[in-house]
C-alpha angles and dihedrals in degrees: 000000000000091000089067091055094050130085108273145178110240137181142167121253094235120048140145088232143353105309108168119155140175119252111201122236114284091025117125127198117228094206138057109282141143124241142197118209129229101032125212135175095237091060093040090057093049093049093049092045124112088237092061095038090055089047094051095047088055089057104048146032135282115226133202116307092024095287118152130210112241095188120171089242088067096038095056090058093062109115103238114189105224103168093071138090102275099181100092095050092044091051095047090049089050092051092049089055093051098041108018090218122171093207089059091045089057090049088052095049089052092050092051090046089051090047090056092043092238119176125221094267093053093046091050089049092053093044089055098038 
């Protein structure tokens, strides 16, 4: 029961794009949704990235209206680099939440592309996907 009282990353199972968010401790969701406890901004940034979204969309099924299933069984397969310095990505993610700034979003995208060692062609593909 403590997990429900902790800060968590939550998302709906059907979305048009990656839509992960942080629900603060003590907040409960009044709809079916999955959660990851404990939440952190590094993981939130990775989950909402174009890299992860592309990865998930190649694992699952698109439903009517273009909605895609973001089921936990797909989410848990995303390769999340853990043995890296997470501070920069976490800080950029936190700033986006506070400011909703497209310049910071681009910086975050670039940091994640670098994290996954993507080349220019791969980045261009993801940007246009």
